[in-house]
Structure formats: structure tokens, C-alpha cells
C-alpha positions in Angstrom: 0.0 0.0 0.0 1.1 3.5 -0.5 0.3 6.8 0.9 -0.2 10.0 -1.1 -2.2 13.2 -1.3 -3.6 12.3 -4.5 -3.8 9.3 -6.5 -3.5 9.6 -10.5 -4.6 6.0 -11.2 -7.3 5.9 -13.8 -10.8 5.5 -12.3 -12.3 2.5 -14.5 -15.9 1.0 -14.7 -15.1 -1.7 -12.1 -14.1 1.2 -9.7 -17.5 2.7 -10.3 -19.3 -0.3 -9.5 -17.2 -0.7 -6.3 -18.3 2.8 -5.3 -22.0 2.0 -6.1 -21.6 -0.9 -3.7 -20.3 1.2 -1.0 -23.0 3.7 -1.5 -25.9 1.0 -1.2 -24.0 -0.4 2.0 -23.7 3.0 3.5 -27.5 3.8 2.6 -28.7 0.5 4.1 -26.7 1.1 7.3 -28.3 4.6 7.5 -31.8 3.2 7.1 -31.1 0.7 9.7 -30.3 3.2 12.2 -33.2 5.5 11.2 -36.4 3.7 10.2 -38.3 6.7 9.7 -36.0 7.9 6.9 -36.1 4.3 5.3 -40.1 4.7 5.2 -39.8 8.1 3.5 -36.8 7.5 1.1 -36.0 3.9 0.5 -37.8 3.8 -2.6 -37.3 7.6 -3.7 -33.6 7.4 -5.1 -33.3 9.3 -8.1 -29.5 8.6 -8.6 -26.4 8.1 -7.2 -23.2 10.1 -8.6 -19.4 10.3 -8.3 -18.9 14.1 -7.6 -16.3 16.8 -7.4 -12.5 16.2 -7.7 -12.6 12.3 -8.4 -15.5 12.8 -11.0 -13.0 15.4 -12.5 -10.1 13.0 -12.4 -12.5 10.6 -14.3 -12.9 12.8 -17.0 -9.4 14.2 -17.5 -7.2 11.8 -15.8 -5.1 14.9 -14.5 -6.9 16.1 -11.2 -6.1 13.2 -9.2 -8.2 11.6 -6.4 -7.8 12.9 -2.7 -11.1 11.1 -1.8 -14.3 10.0 -3.3 -17.4 12.2 -3.1 -20.5 9.9 -3.6 -23.8 11.8 -3.8 -27.3 10.1 -3.6 -30.0 12.2 -4.8 -33.6 11.6 -3.9 -37.1 12.7 -5.1 -38.3 14.7 -2.1 -40.9 13.4 -0.2 -43.9 15.7 0.9 -43.3 15.0 4.6 -40.0 16.6 4.2 -36.6 16.8 2.8 -33.7 14.0 3.1 -31.5 15.3 6.2 -29.1 17.4 4.2 -26.5 17.5 6.9 -26.1 13.5 6.8 -22.9 12.5 6.0 -21.3 9.1 6.1 -17.9 7.6 5.3 -16.6 4.5 3.9 -13.3 3.1 3.3 -12.8 2.2 -0.3 -10.3 -0.5 1.0 -6.7 -1.5 -0.3 -6.6 -0.7 -4.1 -4.5 1.0 -6.8 -5.6 4.4 -5.3 -3.6 4.1 -2.2 -4.6 6.0 1.0 -4.5 9.7 1.8 -1.8 10.4 4.4 -4.5 12.0 6.8 -6.7 9.0 6.7 -4.1 6.3 7.7 -5.4 5.8 11.1 -9.0 5.4 10.1 -8.9 4.0 6.5 -7.1 1.2 4.6 -7.8 3.1 1.3 -9.1 6.3 0.0 -12.0 7.8 2.0 -15.5 7.8 0.4 -17.8 10.7 1.7 -21.3 9.7 1.2 -23.8 13.0 1.0 -27.6 12.7 0.5 -30.0 15.2 -1.0 -33.5 15.4 -1.9 -34.7 17.6 -4.5 -38.1 19.0 -5.0 -39.2 17.2 -8.3 -41.7 14.7 -9.4 -40.6 11.0 -9.3 -41.2 10.6 -13.0 -38.6 13.3 -13.9 -35.4 12.3 -15.8 -32.4 12.2 -13.3 -29.9 13.2 -16.1 -32.0 16.3 -17.0 -32.9 17.0 -13.3 -29.1 17.1 -12.1 -28.0 19.5 -14.9 -30.8 21.8 -14.1 -29.9 21.6 -10.6 -26.4 22.5 -11.4 -27.0 25.0 -14.2 -28.8 27.6 -11.6 -27.4 26.6 -8.4 -29.7 27.8 -5.5 -27.7 26.4 -2.8 -24.1 26.2 -1.6 -23.9 22.5 -2.2 -25.2 22.9 -5.7 -22.9 25.7 -6.3 -19.9 23.6 -5.1 -20.9 20.6 -7.4 -21.1 22.8 -10.3 -17.4 23.9 -10.0 -16.3 20.5 -10.7 -17.9 17.2 -12.2 -20.4 14.8 -11.8 -20.4 11.1 -13.1 -23.4 8.9 -12.8 -23.4 5.5 -10.9 -27.1 5.0 -11.3 -29.5 4.6 -13.1 -27.8 1.8 -14.7 -28.3 3.1 -18.4 -26.3 6.3 -17.4 -23.3 4.6 -15.4 -20.2 6.1 -16.2 -21.9 9.0 -18.2 -20.7 12.8 -17.6 -23.5 14.7 -16.3 -21.4 17.6 -15.5 -19.9 19.7 -16.8 -22.3 20.0 -19.8 -19.6 20.9 -22.3 -17.5 17.7 -22.1 
């Protein structure tokens, strides 16, 4: 295993699948601890996406991976938004990406930050168009930060690996 601020290894489709597996695991653990949120949101997942610096690295191969930021977007429930401050962490595990020096005590591999957001759109709304609209005119600090880098879909399956943001790529 090696330690470095950033990994410049290529992110491939199997890596995206592993991130998706971690996202499902994290969400299941969250729902097990919070049955109320399971009732409201287990069936309202719009999409899961790799975002920010690692997503930019997926596109250009130059940014490097400090950590992985995986966002789960939900169709907002009428009874209330998904808790926007909820943040989970998972360990990618020993891999070609190594480990960030600051994370050595806690993780064997790169840290995966798990973040959830609900958006006020109908369940029938296309995830690809919805996320692009969310980032085109950011109304929140989160949307503004996400719009500065990149977003790559992990789900829905038909969009896995597709570049959602930036639009010009």
C-alpha cells in the first residue's frame, strides 16, 4: 500500500461499481439506524453519482483523487427533505488508489464521503436532466460547489459512467 495526497490512477468501470456498492451499503446502514427515513426515502432514489474532484479525475485523468465524494439524490418526499447534513464515510479499501496520509489511522484506502440530498421534483422526472438543471442555476451552496467540478452517474444503470456535469464535455 502507498500513501499520497492524490492518486493519479485511472478510475475504471469496476471502480465505479465498487463505489456504487459502498453507497448502497452506507445507505442500508443509515436506514437501519433510522427507520423513519427508510419509510420516506428507500424507494425515492433518483440517482447516485461520483462528484467533485474524483469525478473530474474520471474525465481528465489529471486532477487526481484525494477522496471519493458519492452523492445520493432523492426525489423529495412531501413529508420533508432528506436530512441535508447527513454525511457518511466508507473505506474504499486497499486498492491501486492507495490511501491519503491524513486518513491512515482510520482507513486502509481512500475515504469515500457519502452525501444525500433530496430535490423537489416529481418521481417521473429524468435524473440526467434534473441534475443538470440543479447545477445550471445553483440555488444552494452545495449545488454551487458541485457545479465547480464534475458529476458522473453511477445509477441509474443506463447512465453508469456518463458525464452529467460539466455539460461541455
